[in-house]
MMTF fields as JSON, N, C-alpha, C and O atoms, coordinates in Angstrom:
{
  "mmtfVersion": "1.0.0",
  "mmtfProducer": "UNKNOWN",
  "numBonds": 279,
  "numAtoms": 280,
  "numGroups": 70,
  "numChains": 1,
  "numModels": 1,
  "chainsPerModel": [1],
  "groupsPerChain": [70],
  "chainIdList": ["A"],
  "bondAtomList": [4, 2, 8, 6, 12, 10, 16, 14, 20, 18, 24, 22, 28, 26, 32, 30, 36, 34, 40, 38, 44, 42, 48, 46, 52, 50, 56, 54, 60, 58, 64, 62, 68, 66, 72, 70, 76, 74, 80, 78, 84, 82, 88, 86, 92, 90, 96, 94, 100, 98, 104, 102, 108, 106, 112, 110, 116, 114, 120, 118, 124, 122, 128, 126, 132, 130, 136, 134, 140, 138, 144, 142, 148, 146, 152, 150, 156, 154, 160, 158, 164, 162, 168, 166, 172, 170, 176, 174, 180, 178, 184, 182, 188, 186, 192, 190, 196, 194, 200, 198, 204, 202, 208, 206, 212, 210, 216, 214, 220, 218, 224, 222, 228, 226, 232, 230, 236, 234, 240, 238, 244, 242, 248, 246, 252, 250, 256, 254, 260, 258, 264, 262, 268, 266, 272, 270, 276, 274],
  "bondOrderList": [1, 1, 1, 1, 1, 1, 1, 1, 1, 1, 1, 1, 1, 1, 1, 1, 1, 1, 1, 1, 1, 1, 1, 1, 1, 1, 1, 1, 1, 1, 1, 1, 1, 1, 1, 1, 1, 1, 1, 1, 1, 1, 1, 1, 1, 1, 1, 1, 1, 1, 1, 1, 1, 1, 1, 1, 1, 1, 1, 1, 1, 1, 1, 1, 1, 1, 1, 1, 1],
  "groupList": [{"groupName": "MET", "atomNameList": ["N", "CA", "C", "O"], "elementList": ["N", "C", "C", "O"], "formalChargeList": [0, 0, 0, 0], "bondAtomList": [1, 0, 2, 1, 3, 2], "bondOrderList": [1, 1, 2], "singleLetterCode": "M", "chemCompType": "L-PEPTIDE LINKING"}, {"groupName": "ARG", "atomNameList": ["N", "CA", "C", "O"], "elementList": ["N", "C", "C", "O"], "formalChargeList": [0, 0, 0, 0], "bondAtomList": [1, 0, 2, 1, 3, 2], "bondOrderList": [1, 1, 2], "singleLetterCode": "R", "chemCompType": "L-PEPTIDE LINKING"}, {"groupName": "LEU", "atomNameList": ["N", "CA", "C", "O"], "elementList": ["N", "C", "C", "O"], "formalChargeList": [0, 0, 0, 0], "bondAtomList": [1, 0, 2, 1, 3, 2], "bondOrderList": [1, 1, 2], "singleLetterCode": "L", "chemCompType": "L-PEPTIDE LINKING"}, {"groupName": "SER", "atomNameList": ["N", "CA", "C", "O"], "elementList": ["N", "C", "C", "O"], "formalChargeList": [0, 0, 0, 0], "bondAtomList": [1, 0, 2, 1, 3, 2], "bondOrderList": [1, 1, 2], "singleLetterCode": "S", "chemCompType": "L-PEPTIDE LINKING"}, {"groupName": "GLY", "atomNameList": ["N", "CA", "C", "O"], "elementList": ["N", "C", "C", "O"], "formalChargeList": [0, 0, 0, 0], "bondAtomList": [1, 0, 2, 1, 3, 2], "bondOrderList": [1, 1, 2], "singleLetterCode": "G", "chemCompType": "PEPTIDE LINKING"}, {"groupName": "VAL", "atomNameList": ["N", "CA", "C", "O"], "elementList": ["N", "C", "C", "O"], "formalChargeList": [0, 0, 0, 0], "bondAtomList": [1, 0, 2, 1, 3, 2], "bondOrderList": [1, 1, 2], "singleLetterCode": "V", "chemCompType": "L-PEPTIDE LINKING"}, {"groupName": "ALA", "atomNameList": ["N", "CA", "C", "O"], "elementList": ["N", "C", "C", "O"], "formalChargeList": [0, 0, 0, 0], "bondAtomList": [1, 0, 2, 1, 3, 2], "bondOrderList": [1, 1, 2], "singleLetterCode": "A", "chemCompType": "L-PEPTIDE LINKING"}, {"groupName": "ILE", "atomNameList": ["N", "CA", "C", "O"], "elementList": ["N", "C", "C", "O"], "formalChargeList": [0, 0, 0, 0], "bondAtomList": [1, 0, 2, 1, 3, 2], "bondOrderList": [1, 1, 2], "singleLetterCode": "I", "chemCompType": "L-PEPTIDE LINKING"}, {"groupName": "CYS", "atomNameList": ["N", "CA", "C", "O"], "elementList": ["N", "C", "C", "O"], "formalChargeList": [0, 0, 0, 0], "bondAtomList": [1, 0, 2, 1, 3, 2], "bondOrderList": [1, 1, 2], "singleLetterCode": "C", "chemCompType": "L-PEPTIDE LINKING"}, {"groupName": "GLU", "atomNameList": ["N", "CA", "C", "O"], "elementList": ["N", "C", "C", "O"], "formalChargeList": [0, 0, 0, 0], "bondAtomList": [1, 0, 2, 1, 3, 2], "bondOrderList": [1, 1, 2], "singleLetterCode": "E", "chemCompType": "L-PEPTIDE LINKING"}, {"groupName": "PRO", "atomNameList": ["N", "CA", "C", "O"], "elementList": ["N", "C", "C", "O"], "formalChargeList": [0, 0, 0, 0], "bondAtomList": [1, 0, 2, 1, 3, 2], "bondOrderList": [1, 1, 2], "singleLetterCode": "P", "chemCompType": "L-PEPTIDE LINKING"}, {"groupName": "TYR", "atomNameList": ["N", "CA", "C", "O"], "elementList": ["N", "C", "C", "O"], "formalChargeList": [0, 0, 0, 0], "bondAtomList": [1, 0, 2, 1, 3, 2], "bondOrderList": [1, 1, 2], "singleLetterCode": "Y", "chemCompType": "L-PEPTIDE LINKING"}, {"groupName": "TRP", "atomNameList": ["N", "CA", "C", "O"], "elementList": ["N", "C", "C", "O"], "formalChargeList": [0, 0, 0, 0], "bondAtomList": [1, 0, 2, 1, 3, 2], "bondOrderList": [1, 1, 2], "singleLetterCode": "W", "chemCompType": "L-PEPTIDE LINKING"}, {"groupName": "LYS", "atomNameList": ["N", "CA", "C", "O"], "elementList": ["N", "C", "C", "O"], "formalChargeList": [0, 0, 0, 0], "bondAtomList": [1, 0, 2, 1, 3, 2], "bondOrderList": [1, 1, 2], "singleLetterCode": "K", "chemCompType": "L-PEPTIDE LINKING"}, {"groupName": "HIS", "atomNameList": ["N", "CA", "C", "O"], "elementList": ["N", "C", "C", "O"], "formalChargeList": [0, 0, 0, 0], "bondAtomList": [1, 0, 2, 1, 3, 2], "bondOrderList": [1, 1, 2], "singleLetterCode": "H", "chemCompType": "L-PEPTIDE LINKING"}, {"groupName": "ASN", "atomNameList": ["N", "CA", "C", "O"], "elementList": ["N", "C", "C", "O"], "formalChargeList": [0, 0, 0, 0], "bondAtomList": [1, 0, 2, 1, 3, 2], "bondOrderList": [1, 1, 2], "singleLetterCode": "N", "chemCompType": "L-PEPTIDE LINKING"}],
  "groupTypeList": [0, 1, 2, 1, 2, 2, 3, 4, 5, 6, 4, 7, 6, 8, 6, 5, 3, 2, 6, 6, 8, 5, 5, 9, 10, 6, 1, 10, 10, 1, 10, 9, 10, 0, 5, 9, 5, 5, 10, 6, 6, 10, 6, 10, 4, 11, 1, 12, 5, 13, 4, 14, 11, 1, 12, 9, 4, 15, 14, 12, 6, 12, 5, 1, 4, 14, 12, 5, 4, 4],
  "groupIdList": [1, 2, 3, 4, 5, 6, 7, 8, 9, 10, 11, 12, 13, 14, 15, 16, 17, 18, 19, 20, 21, 22, 23, 24, 25, 26, 27, 28, 29, 30, 31, 32, 33, 34, 35, 36, 37, 38, 39, 40, 41, 42, 43, 44, 45, 46, 47, 48, 49, 50, 51, 52, 53, 54, 55, 56, 57, 58, 59, 60, 61, 62, 63, 64, 65, 66, 67, 68, 69, 70],
  "secStructList": [7, 2, 2, 2, 2, 2, 6, 2, 2, 2, 2, 2, 2, 2, 6, 6, 6, 6, 6, 6, 7, 7, 7, 7, 7, 7, 7, 7, 7, 7, 7, 7, 7, 7, 7, 7, 7, 7, 7, 7, 7, 1, 1, 6, 6, 7, 7, 5, 7, 7, 7, 3, 3, 7, 7, 7, 1, 1, 1, 7, 7, 3, 3, 7, 7, 7, 5, 7, 7, 7],
  "xCoordList": [-0.521, -1.717, -1.594, -1.876, -1.239, -1.657, -0.389, -0.518, 0.61, 1.412, 0.866, 0.895, 0.434, -0.49, -1.777, -1.913, -2.641, -3.506, -3.194, -3.243, -2.006, -1.326, -1.029, -1.613, -0.169, 0.065, -0.913, -0.711, -2.238, -3.225, -3.775, -3.764, -4.253, -4.186, -3.528, -3.97, -2.212, -1.335, -1.328, -1.057, -1.818, -2.047, -3.053, -2.798, -4.127, -5.583, -5.433, -6.478, -4.755, -4.207, -3.813, -4.512, -2.273, -1.445, -2.902, -3.717, -3.079, -4.19, -5.273, -5.437, -5.867, -6.447, -6.106, -6.697, -5.302, -4.266, -3.678, -3.198, -3.66, -3.335, -4.234, -3.78, -5.702, -6.794, -6.915, -8.07, -6.455, -6.985, -6.218, -6.437, -4.867, -3.752, -4.36, -5.34, -4.074, -3.933, -2.754, -2.05, -2.632, -0.959, -1.738, -2.614, -1.227, -1.104, -0.02, 1.177, -0.792, 0.271, 0.999, 0.793, 2.443, 3.573, 2.964, 2.097, 3.297, 2.931, 4.226, 5.42, 3.529, 4.358, 5.447, 5.248, 6.517, 7.325, 7.139, 7.3, 6.705, 6.836, 7.294, 8.34, 6.655, 6.943, 7.651, 7.982, 8.393, 9.548, 8.241, 7.208, 8.548, 7.584, 7.358, 8.045, 6.09, 5.788, 6.516, 6.778, 6.62, 7.541, 6.431, 5.353, 6.245, 4.976, 5.96, 7.136, 4.872, 4.472, 4.049, 2.97, 5.01, 4.318, 3.815, 4.619, 1.983, 1.172, 1.956, 2.222, 2.221, 1.861, 1.605, 1.964, 1.065, 0.949, -0.145, -0.284, -1.668, -2.367, -2.309, -2.828, -1.852, -1.893, -0.433, 0.136, -0.479, 1.11, 1.021, 0.318, 2.007, 1.634, 1.324, 1.096, 1.353, 0.858, 2.158, 3.263, 1.855, 3.819, 2.908, 1.709, 3.653, 3.129, 3.784, 4.759, 2.515, 2.944, 2.971, 2.434, 4.033, 4.697, 3.67, 3.608, 3.005, 3.168, 3.405, 4.553, 2.114, 2.9, 2.705, 2.178, 3.301, 1.947, 1.43, 2.295, 0.023, -0.174, -1.389, -2.531, -0.67, -1.706, -2.953, -3.372, -3.833, -4.606, -5.272, -5.866, -4.973, -6.195, -5.018, -4.346, -5.316, -4.454, -3.134, -2.606, -3.228, -1.969, -1.803, -2.556, -0.704, -0.234, -0.84, -0.821, -1.376, -1.959, -1.701, -2.237, -1.288, -0.522, -1.797, -2.936, -1.349, -1.987, -1.133, 0.021, -1.907, -1.011, -0.527, -0.315, 0.316, 0.35, -0.442, -1.224, -0.552, -0.981, -0.362, 0.741, -1.451, -1.267, -2.04, -3.06, -1.21, -1.814, -1.447, -0.489, -2.375, -2.826, -1.339, -1.35, -0.713, -0.023, -0.951, -0.532],
  "yCoordList": [1.814, 1.283, 2.431, 1.832, 3.858, 4.594, 4.375, 4.918, 3.594, 2.847, 1.893, 1.665, 1.511, -0.331, 0.263, -0.304, 1.167, 1.801, 1.742, 0.754, 3.499, 4.071, 2.335, 1.775, 2.085, 0.701, -0.491, -1.344, -0.046, -1.104, -0.106, -0.218, 0.833, 2.017, 1.456, 0.676, 2.327, 2.035, 0.966, 1.22, -0.828, -2.164, -2.028, -2.009, -1.931, -1.316, -0.279, -0.343, 0.675, 1.605, 0.92, 0.745, 0.456, -0.566, -1.305, -0.627, -2.332, -2.823, -2.946, -3.794, -1.906, -1.152, -0.549, -0.937, 0.282, 0.647, -0.148, 0.242, -1.725, -2.512, -3.16, -3.828, -3.361, -4.362, -3.054, -2.637, -2.585, -1.496, -1.691, -1.137, -2.87, -2.635, -3.542, -4.26, -3.534, -4.765, -4.852, -3.945, -5.679, -6.21, -6.813, -7.678, -6.183, -6.884, -7.76, -7.625, -8.832, -9.96, -9.11, -7.922, -10.211, -9.47, -9.745, -10.61, -9.176, -8.847, -9.348, -9.116, -10.099, -11.208, -10.495, -9.403, -10.327, -9.057, -8.889, -9.774, -7.65, -7.095, -7.794, -7.476, -8.503, -8.72, -8.318, -7.355, -8.592, -8.045, -7.389, -8.033, -5.714, -4.749, -6.101, -7.096, -5.57, -6.636, -5.394, -4.193, -6.269, -5.819, -4.736, -5.242, -3.626, -3.23, -3.061, -3.235, -2.702, -1.96, -0.762, -0.635, 0.296, 1.487, 1.849, 2.224, 2.16, 2.217, 3.837, 4.476, 4.226, 5.212, 6.893, 6.857, 7.72, 9.079, 8.924, 8.353, 9.494, 9.856, 11.118, 11.37, 11.961, 12.962, 14.207, 14.301, 14.834, 15.628, 16.375, 17.35, 15.673, 16.823, 16.124, 16.773, 14.555, 13.278, 12.98, 13.411, 12.022, 11.839, 9.736, 9.474, 9.112, 7.933, 7.937, 8.512, 6.704, 6.283, 4.886, 3.982, 5.418, 3.023, 2.454, 2.931, 1.648, 0.746, 0.127, 0.012, -0.457, -0.81, -1.976, -2.817, -2.139, -2.922, -2.59, -2.511, -2.398, -2.168, -3.215, -3.512, -3.619, -3.666, -4.162, -3.704, -4.949, -5.288, -6.313, -7.353, -5.659, -6.277, -7.616, -7.629, -8.909, -9.341, -10.534, -11.646, -9.126, -9.665, -8.535, -7.989, -8.642, -7.766, -7.574, -8.624, -6.429, -6.204, -5.6, -4.499, -5.643, -4.853, -4.013, -4.334, -2.798, -1.434, -1.348, -1.054, -1.789, -0.932, -0.233, -0.178, 1.069, 1.325, 2.578, 2.059, 4.433, 4.386, 6.019, 6.511, 6.56, 7.954, 8.76, 8.46, 10.02, 11.115, 12.0, 12.225, 13.253, 14.314, 15.746, 15.357, 16.495, 17.379, 18.664, 19.798],
  "zCoordList": [47.932, 47.615, 46.087, 45.05, 45.905, 45.01, 43.596, 42.499, 43.93, 43.234, 42.261, 41.052, 43.179, 42.85, 42.02, 40.935, 42.264, 41.117, 40.611, 39.879, 40.292, 39.032, 38.097, 37.169, 38.713, 37.543, 36.838, 35.973, 37.777, 36.844, 36.238, 35.012, 36.651, 35.372, 33.754, 32.91, 33.849, 33.357, 32.199, 31.025, 32.938, 32.417, 31.594, 30.39, 31.946, 31.514, 30.614, 29.965, 30.153, 29.417, 28.188, 27.19, 28.439, 27.61, 27.067, 26.441, 27.277, 27.193, 26.015, 25.138, 26.305, 25.507, 24.274, 23.267, 24.194, 23.093, 22.25, 21.185, 22.791, 22.003, 21.503, 20.574, 21.7, 21.664, 20.485, 20.564, 19.857, 18.488, 17.342, 16.265, 17.69, 17.166, 15.354, 15.553, 14.451, 13.334, 12.729, 12.285, 12.736, 12.108, 10.717, 10.706, 9.689, 7.806, 7.684, 7.938, 7.173, 6.846, 6.27, 6.02, 5.934, 4.751, 3.652, 3.523, 2.984, 1.022, 0.49, 0.679, -0.223, -1.121, -1.693, -1.159, -2.442, -3.561, -4.507, -5.347, -4.817, -6.002, -7.386, -7.952, -7.738, -9.569, -9.845, -9.154, -10.866, -12.032, -13.12, -13.304, -13.928, -14.282, -15.618, -15.854, -16.28, -17.098, -18.67, -18.61, -19.764, -20.9, -21.313, -21.003, -21.806, -22.574, -24.345, -24.666, -24.998, -26.495, -25.958, -25.38, -26.155, -26.555, -27.299, -28.153, -27.848, -29.125, -28.983, -27.966, -30.679, -31.4, -29.702, -28.525, -30.29, -29.901, -30.276, -31.358, -29.327, -29.947, -30.305, -31.392, -29.744, -30.801, -29.836, -28.748, -31.075, -29.88, -28.856, -28.59, -28.171, -26.923, -25.49, -24.469, -25.57, -25.087, -24.289, -24.618, -22.963, -22.307, -22.184, -22.094, -22.218, -21.52, -20.251, -19.766, -19.688, -17.697, -18.335, -18.975, -17.655, -17.907, -16.948, -15.814, -17.248, -15.924, -14.791, -14.36, -14.028, -12.565, -12.324, -13.052, -10.833, -10.353, -8.789, -7.917, -8.436, -7.551, -6.542, -6.894, -5.199, -4.087, -3.895, -2.832, -4.457, -4.28, -3.468, -3.754, -2.278, -1.241, -0.452, 0.579, -1.913, -1.113, -2.36, -2.368, -3.29, -4.251, -5.87, -6.677, -5.683, -6.698, -8.216, -8.857, -8.917, -9.912, -11.121, -10.996, -12.035, -13.318, -13.448, -13.108, -14.046, -14.409, -15.044, -14.731, -16.84, -17.847, -17.94, -16.728, -18.523, -19.043, -19.82, -20.617, -19.897, -20.614, -21.111, -20.872, -21.825, -22.842, -21.847, -21.227, -21.837, -20.909, -20.758, -20.019, -21.717, -22.433, -21.463, -20.295, -21.513, -21.84, -21.533, -21.764]
}
């Protein structure tokens, strides 16, 4: 009787924990990086951060490269 109760509680605990699982659909592969023309630095001491793809919900979006001050 005790074993049966214990297995029932374990089964319920397992079902509850799996009910909260969210399975994210597989993402398509990241595209090849775009070719960017690097403009002249706005001032000495700036460095170029290359562009990259970022996942935006259901697609890859290109984030352009930009200069950052050092």
